[in-house]
N, C-alpha and C positions, 0 to 999 in steps of 0.2 A: 379325843375321849375326855369327858368331864372329870375334873379332879374331885376325888372323894374327900369328904370332911374327915377330920380326926375322929369324930364321934362314929361315923359310919364304919371306918376301918376298924375301930375298936370293937364294934358290934359284930362285924364280919368274922373276926377271930373267934367269937363265941359259937359260931355255927359250923358244924361239920357238914360240908357240902356233899359228902358221899352218903350221908345218913338220912333215913326217913324217920321222922319223929312221931311218937304218939301225939294225938291232938292236944290234950291238956298240957303235956310237957312242952310242946311247941309254943303254945300260948304263954305259958309261964316264962319261957325263954325270951319271947318277944317283949313281955312286960318288964323283964329284968334288964333290958338294954337301956343305955343312956338315951334320953329323949330330949328334944328341943323344948322351948318354953311354951309352945302351943300344944293343944290337945290333939295328939295324932290319931288318925283313923286307922283301924285295922281292916286290911283288905284281904279278900279271898279271891284267888285266881285259880280257875279250874280249866284244865286242858281236856277237851272232849274229842273222842274219836269220830268226828263227823267230817263230811265234805262241805265246807261252808259255801261253796259256789253252787251247790245243788239246792234248789228251792224246797225240796222235800226233806232237807236235813237241817233246816234252820231251827235254832233253839231260842225261844223268846218267851218271856212271861213277866208276871208281877208277883211279888211276895211281900207279906207282912211278917217281919221277923218277930219272934216272941218277945225279945227284949229291945226292939227298935234298933235304930242305927246310932242314936246319940246325937243326932243333928236334926234341926228343924229345916225342912226343905221349902224353898220359895216356889210358890205355885202360880202359874199364869193360866187363865181360863179364857177361851174364846167362846163367848156366849152373849146373848142380848135379851132384853126384856126381863120377864120374871126369872128366867134361868140365871141371868147375870146378877140380879139382886140376891138370889139364893146363894150363888158362889161367893159373893162379897160377904154375906152374913156368915158363911161357913169359914171365913178366914183367908180366902184367896188373896195373894199379894198384889195381883194386877188382873183386872177383868176388862174385857172389851170385845168389840166385833171388828168392824172395818178399820176403826182407828188403831186398834192393837195390831191388826195385820200390817198396816202401814208402818207402825213403829218397828216391828220385827224386820220388815223389808229395809228399813233405814239403819239396821244394826242393833236394835234393842235385844239383848239376850240375858237380862238380869233375872233369870229364874232357873230352877233346877228341874222342873217338870212342867209340861204343858198339857192341859186338859181341854176338851172341846165337847160341845153338845152335838148330837148327830146332824142337826140342821145347818151347822156351820162348816161341815166337811167340804162341801162344794166350793166354799169361798176361801178356805185356807189351803186348798190343794197347791196353790202357787208358792206356798212357803216351804215346800219339800226341800228345795235346794238350800234353804237357810237352816231349817230345823233337822232335816234328815241326817247330815253328817255328824251332828251332835247327839243323835239318838233321842231327839225331843219331839219328833213329829207325832201328833196324836194318832192312835190306831185302835180300832175295836179289839184287835187281837191282844194288845197289851193292856187293855182295860182303861185306856186314857180317853176314850170316846164314850161318854155316858149321858144318858137322859137324866139320871138322878145325880145331878152335878154337885149338890151340897154334900151328900155322903162321900162322893169321890174326893172332893177337896179335903175333907176331914181325914180320910184314909191316907192320902199321899202326904199331907202335912204331918201326920202322926207316925210315919215310918214305913208306909207301903212304898216299895221301890221296884223299878222296872229293870230288867236285865235282858241282854241279847248277846249272841255270840259275835265275835269280831271276825275279821277276814282270816285269821289263823285258827279258828275253831276254839278260841278261848272265851270264857265268860268271867267277868270281874264283878264283884259286889262288895260294898262296904258292909261289914258285919258288926260294927260297934266302934268304940274308941278304947284307948289303953286304960282308961279309968274303969271300964267294965270289969266285973269279976271274971275269972277264968271260966267258971261254970256258965255264966251268961253268954260269953263269947262262943264257947263250945256248942251250946245249944243252938245259937244262931247259925253257926257253920253247918251243923248237922241238918237243920231244917232246910237250909239253902241247897245242900248237896242232895238231900232226899227229893227236893222239888226238881232238880236237874235230872235225876234218875227217872222220876215219874214222867218227865217230858221227853224221854229218849225217842227220837224219830224212828219209826219202824224200818226205814231205809238204811239206818246206820248199822253197818256190819262190823264185826270184830269187837275189840275192846273199846267200850264206850267211855268209861271214866279212866282217863290216862294219868292224870296227876293233879294234886291239889297243893298249892303253895299259899302260905299266909305271910303277910308283911305289915309293917306300919309305914306311915307316910314317908319317913326319912331314914328308914333302916332296911337292911337286907331281908330277903325272904327265907322262910323255913319250909322244907318239903315235908308233907304229911304222909304217914304210913296208912295207906288206904285200907289194908286188911284189918288193921286195928281200929280205925276210926269209923269206917262205914261198912256195916255188915252186908249191905246190898250191893256193894261195888263189884 
């Protein structure tokens, strides 16, 4: 088991592990903890009552948070011709067709999101084993396969983020940084959870929203009072 830092142990003493906190109080608690010298991300982890192995119970989508995530994302675009020029003009960090496919096959992964034009999908299919495990494979369902590639680049660089459940039925999303106001973070969290509730699979039975935890990059998590924070839960 990894040794915890003095800072982490001190922060853990501030959290009542048996308690569920009102959303704003939880955020204020996280912001009051001792932080490292870099700007920590605030993460939201949601446990959903789904069967992740069932194809009809997958939860996946994209969302633009009202206050953004606080980070500029590196965007790679698989496109050629006029679409490639449009992507580059929109601010994509790397653009290419066959040469970019080959770079990824050789280990290039210096990007946070991958977009593709529809005509490239038959050619990038072989990248599934490289991009799939990292959640980076372009998909029409997630909004990362687009004909209007310029606006897509602008959206994802400006804060649009993709999410999907993991093998345990949990969904994670960065909802800002510790420098955000409590109000901005709270609004981002509520918009994210509202979107998860909207995407509830019809096949998911029983309690759907099971728990919500917030944490910063280097500090312990805080459990949220669902009834207080999310009226639709």
